[in-house]
N, C-alpha and C positions, 0 to 999 in steps of 0.2 A: 118048432121047437124055439123057445127063447133062449138066447145066448146073452153072457154077461162078460164083460172087459175083465181082462186079468189083469192084478195088481193093485195099488191104494186106491187108486183114483176111481178104478174099474169096481172095484169092491164095495163102493159107499151107496149107490143106489139100492142095494140088496140090504144093507146095513140098515138104511134107512127103512126101507121096507117093515123091517122086522121089529122097528119100536112100536109100541101099544099108542093109541091116541093119548090115553092115560098118561103114560110116561113123558109123550110132547108137551102137555099142559103142564105137567110137573118141571118140568126142564125150563118152560117157558116160565113159571111162578119164579123159581131159583132165578132165572136170570133178572127179572125184574125188581126181585129183592135184591139181589147183589147192586143193579145200579141205584136202586134205592138207598142202600149202605153207603155206596160210593159218592154219591151228592151228599150224602146227610155227612161226612166225613168233609168233603171238600166245604161243605158251609161251616162246619164246625172248625177247621182250620183257617177259613176266610175271618171268623169271629175272632179266633184266636190272635190270627194277625194285626186285625183293626184294634182290637185291647191293647196289644203290643203297643201300639202307634199312638195310641190314646195315653197310655202311659206316658211314654216319653213325652209326648207334647204338655202334658200337664205338670211334669215335672221341669219343663223347660218355662213354662208361664211364671212372668214377673209382677202379675198384677190380676187382680179379679175379674178384669174385664178382658182378659187375653184367656183367661182360664174359662169363662163362660162363652168365649168364640169358640173355641176347641170344643167343649161338650157340645153345642149345639149343631157345628159344621161335621161333626163326627157323627152325632146321633141321627141326623136329618139325613146324610148318604148310607149308613149302614143299615137303615130301616126305612128307608124310601119314604119319609115324612116330607112334608111342604113347607111348614112353617115349623121354627122353633123360638123359646125363648126361656130366661131364668129370672125368677124372683127370688132375693130374699131379705127373710125376715127381720123387720126393724127391731131396735132395742124393746121396745113396749110387748112385741108379740102382736100387735093388733093387725099391722099392716104388711103386705108383699109388696117391696119396691123391685122396680122392674133393674135389673142388671144388665142385660143383653137381650136383643130379639133381634130374629133373622128372617130375611124374605118377606115382612110386611110394607107396605107403604107406609111413608112417615104419620101421617094422619092417623092411620089404624093402631099404629105402634102407640103413639100419644096417649089413645083410649085406656091402655093398659099399663101404664107408669108407675099405679098404685092401685093394688086391690086389697080389699077387706079379707083379712084372714079369719072369715067365717065360715061353718061347715055349710052355709047354702050355695057358696060358690066350690068347684070343683077344686080349684088349686089351693084354697083356702082350707077345704076338706083334709086333702094332704099334708098340708103343714099342720094340722091340729092332729091329726091320727099318726102321722110318720107313716101310713099305709099308701101305697100304689095305687092309682086308679086307672081303669083303661075304659074308654067309651067308645063303643064300635059303631055307633049310628046315632044320627041326632034325636032319632027317638027316645034312645036310651039317655042321652043327655036332658030330655024333655021331662022325663018319666022321674029321673032321680033328684033333678034340679030344676024345679019348676019355675021358681021366682027368678033365678038367674037367666034362666031362657029365655025368660020373657023379657027382659031386659037387654039381652044381645042378640036377638033373632034379627033385628033390623039391620044388624052389622054384618050379618051371614051371608056372604056372597054366593055360595053353592048349595044345592038342594040335600047333600050326603057330605058331612065329616065326620073323622074318626079321631078320638086324643088319646094319647097316653102321659100320663102325669105320674111324675115318681120322686119322692122327698129327696133332699142333700143332707145327709146325715154326717154330722162330724162330732166327737167326744161325746157319745151318746146323745146330741140335743139334734132335732130338725133346725137345719139353719136356712132351708129356702126349699123351691120347687121346680125342678125342670120340666117343661110341657113340650110336646112337640105334636101338629096336628098334619092329620093325613085328608088331601084334599077329595076323598070319597069313604064312603061307608066300608070296614075291611073286618075280617076276624084278625086281630093282632096275636100272631103266631108264639107257642112258647119260647121259641129260639129269640124272637124279638123281645119278647118280656123280660127273658134271663140277662141278653145283651144291656139293655137300658138299665136294668136293676145295677147290673156291673159298674154303667157308666155313671151314674147317679153317685153310687159310693164312693166310688175315686173321684169324682169332682167333690163330693162333700169334705173328704180327706184333705184333698187338694186346699181346699177354702180355709179349713184349720190351718193348714201349714201356712200358708201366705197370711193369715190373720195372725200369726206369732210371728211373723217376719216382719209385718209392721209396724207391732207394738215393739219389737227388738229394734228395728230402726228408731222408731219416734224415741224409745228410752235412750238409745244410745246418742241420738242429736241431743236430746234436751242435757244429757251430762257432759257431752261434748260442749254444749254452750256454756252451762253452770261454768264449767273449768276453765274454760277462754275467760269468762268474764272475772272469775275468781284471780287468774292468773294475771289480767292487765291492772285489777285492782292492788293487787299485791306488789308489782312492778311499780305502780305508779307510788303505792305508800311508802315503800323501802327507797325509793330515790327522794320524795319530798320529805321523808324523816331526818334524815342523815343530817343535813345542815344545823337543823334545831336542836337535835340529840346531842351534835358535837358541842354547841355551847352549852349546854346544861351540863356535860362532863366537866367541862373546862372551867364553869362556874364552880361545881362542886369540890374539884382539885383543887381549886385557889382558896376555896372555904376549909379545906383539910390541912393545906402548908399554912393559913394565917391564924388558926385557933387552936389553941394548945388542949387536947383531949382532957389533961389534969387539972385544967383552970375551972374550979367548981360554978364559977359564971359563965363561961362558956363552951362548958362540956357539952350541955345540949344542945349547942349551934354545932358543933363538931361530931356528935351522934347522927344527927340530921342530916349533915352534909355526906356522912359515910354512908348511911343509907340511899341518898338520892345518887350517889356515884355509884353504888353497887347495882341499883336497879336500871341506871342509864348504859351498864356494862351490859346487864343480862338483855336489853333491849338492842344493843347494838349488835349483840350475838345472833337476836332474831332476825335483824335486819341482813346481815350478812348471810343468815339461812335462806332468805327470801333472794337475794341477789343471786346464790348459788343455784339455786332451787330455779330460778329462770333462765340463767346460763345451760343448765344442764337440760332443761327442756328445751331451748334453742338450739342447742348444739354447739354452745360458745365459751364452753366451759375450759379455762386455760390450766393444762397440765404442763408443768415442765419437769423432764424424767432425767433425772442422773443417778449414777451408782450410790447408793446407801446400804449401812450395816443397818440389819433389823435389831440389834441390840441397841443403836442408837435411838431408833425411833421407839423403841420398849423404855428405855430409859427417858425419853423426854415425854414420853405419856405420862411415864410415874411421877415426875417431878411436878406437871400440872395437876394432878388428881389425887395424887397421895394425900396432900394436905386437906382437900375438900372430904374426901371420904372420911379421913380421921375425925373432923368435924362432928360427922353424921354416926361415929359411933361405931365404924366399919372398919373389917382388916382389909388392907389393901397389897395383894401380892402382885409381883414383877419377877417373870422368867422367862428364860429362852433355852434352848440345847444346846449348850456349847457355841462353837464359831459358827455361825450360820453364813452360807455366800449371800452376796451383797445383792440388790433386789435392784432394779431400775423404777424409780418410782417418783415422785412429788414429794417429800417429804414432809412438807408442811402438810399438803393433802392428806397423806396417811395419818398425821398424827390426829388431823380433823375426822378424817374417818373413826379412830379410836372414840374422840370425843363425842360424836353423835351417839354411838355404843353405851360409851361410859355415863352418858348424862342419865339415858334409860337406867341402867345400871344402880347406879346410885340411888335414883328416885324411888327405887321398887323394893331396893333391899331393906329390909327391916334392921333397926340397930341391934348391933352384936352380931351380924350376918358377916359373908365374906364376900371381897371380888378379887379376881385374878386376871391379870393378861399375860400373854405369851405368845410365842412363835413356834414352829417347828417345819422341817422340810418336807414337803411332799410331792413325788414326782421332780418336775422343773420349777415348783411354786414354793413360795414359804407362807404357810398359811399362818395368819394371826388369830386369835380368840380371847374374847371376853366372856369370862364365866362368873355370875352370881348366883346367890343363894336365895333369891329373891322367890316371888309366887308363883313362878313358871307361866306359860302360855298355853292354851286349850289347842290341840292339834288342830281344830277346823280354822283358828287364827292364822297359824303358823305361814301358808301361801299367801295371804293377804299382808304380811308383815311389811314391807317395802314396798307397798303401793302408796302413791300419793294421797296425803290428805284422809290416809288409814288410821281409825283409832281405835283401840281396844274397847270390848266391853268390860273390862278389869278398870274398876275406878282407880286404880293406883298408876294407872299407864294414860296420863292427860298430857297435852301440849298441842302443838298446831299440826301436828300429824306430815311434818316435813323432815324431821331430823334423819328416820331410818332410808328413807325415800331418796335424801341427799346423799347417803353414806353409799347407799347403791349406785347411783350416778356418779359417786368418786371412783368407787372401785372398777364398776363398768369400763370407766373413760381409761384407766389402767389396762384393761384388758383382761380384768380380773373377775371373781363372782363372790356373791355373800350370799350366806343363807344360816340357818340357827335351827338350834335343836332345843326341843325343852319337853319338860314333863309337869303338869302341873302339880304345886306343892313340893316341887325337887328342884326350882331353878332354871336357869336356861342358860345355854352357850352361842354366843353367836361368832361366827367365823366369816373371814375373809383373805382371799388367797391374792398373793402379786407375786409377778413372775419373776426368777432369778435372772441375775445378770450372766450371760451368757459370754461376754468377752473374757 
C-alpha cells in the first residue's frame, strides 16, 4: 500500500497528481502570457525612459547639429540600427541637405550630402508626402524605387539592409527627414515604429524652437549693432556741434542787441536774428538731450542730490512753462497738496524731468486745452504728475513709451524719441519710477516718484 508524507511538503505530489493535463497546459499558457505581458511592460517602460532622456537632450541642444546628433544616436541605440542621418529641406524645397550623419565612412557620407527631393528617392518621397517609410529588405527597395536602386546598388556593401525613414515636421510643415539603416533585413516592429515616430516629431518641434531662437538672436544682434552705431553717431554729432552752435548763438545775440526792432529799416534783421537765436536754443536743447542720453546709457549721468521742497520744483517749472503754454493758447495750472515733505533730489534734474514731459504735453494738446502739474505724498515718496487734455495714448503703446528711440504712431507725437527715455533715466538715477496712464480721446497723465528726505 502506497504511503504519503504528511504535512504541506508531503501533500504536494498527491496534489499535482490530481491536476489534469488540460489544467497543466492552461497554467503553462497563463504563465507564458504573464511573462509576455511583463516583457511588454518592461519594453514600454524602457521606451518611456528613452523618450524622457531624448526630451531632456533636445531641450538642452543649442544648435541644429547638436539636435541632429542626439536624434541619430538615440534612434540607433533604441531600435538597433547601424547608421543614421538627418537631412533638411532647402528653402526651395527641391533638395535635402545633410545636417548630420553617423557611422558612415567619410567618403560614403559625402555622397549623400545633397539629395534631390523627388518621389523616386526614398527620403525624397518622405519629404514630399510627410509620411513615414519602412523598407524591410533590399528587394522591397528595388521594387518600390527601381531607378534609385540602380543608382546606389554599387555602394551597398551588404547583401541585405532595412531602412526606417520618417519626416521631421514642425508648424505643420515638413522640415526634413531622419533615416536609420539596419545592416540586415528585418521586420521593423510596431513598437520601434511608434518610438521613431515620436522621436521624429520631437526632433521637428525642437528644430522649430532652434530656428526661432536663431532668428531672435540675429534680430537682437542687428538691433544692438544698429543702436550702437546710432549712439556713436549721436555722441560724435553732439560734441562736434556744440562749438559752432555756440558761435551762432553768440552772433544772434549780438545782432539782437545791436539792432532796434522798432526801426523799420532794421526790423527785418532783428526778426531774422530772433528766429536764428530761437532755433539755436532748440538745437542746443537737443544736443543736451543727446549728451544726457549718452550719459544714461554709459551709467555716467551726474546726479547731485540735496533736500528740496516739492513746491519749489513745481514753482520753477511753472515759471519756465506757463508762458510757453499761454503762447499756445493753453491753460496751465500748477498745484501741490499743502506743505509737502522735502525730497532728496537734484533739483535741476527734477525740473528737466518735468521739461521732458511738458514738452510732449504742450505739443499734443490742442489750443483751448489745459495742462496741469502737481505733487502729492504716497507712502515714502512724493509723486509728481503732468496731466494734459491731448489726444491720449493707445493702450498697446503705453508699455513702450519710455523706450529709447520709440515713436508713437500718432502723428502729433513727433521728435527724436529721446525725451521720455531721458526722463526715465533721470528718474531711475534718483531711485524712483515713472509711468503713464491714458485713454484715447481723454488725455494722458504722466507720473514720476522721488523719495522723501528721511532726515
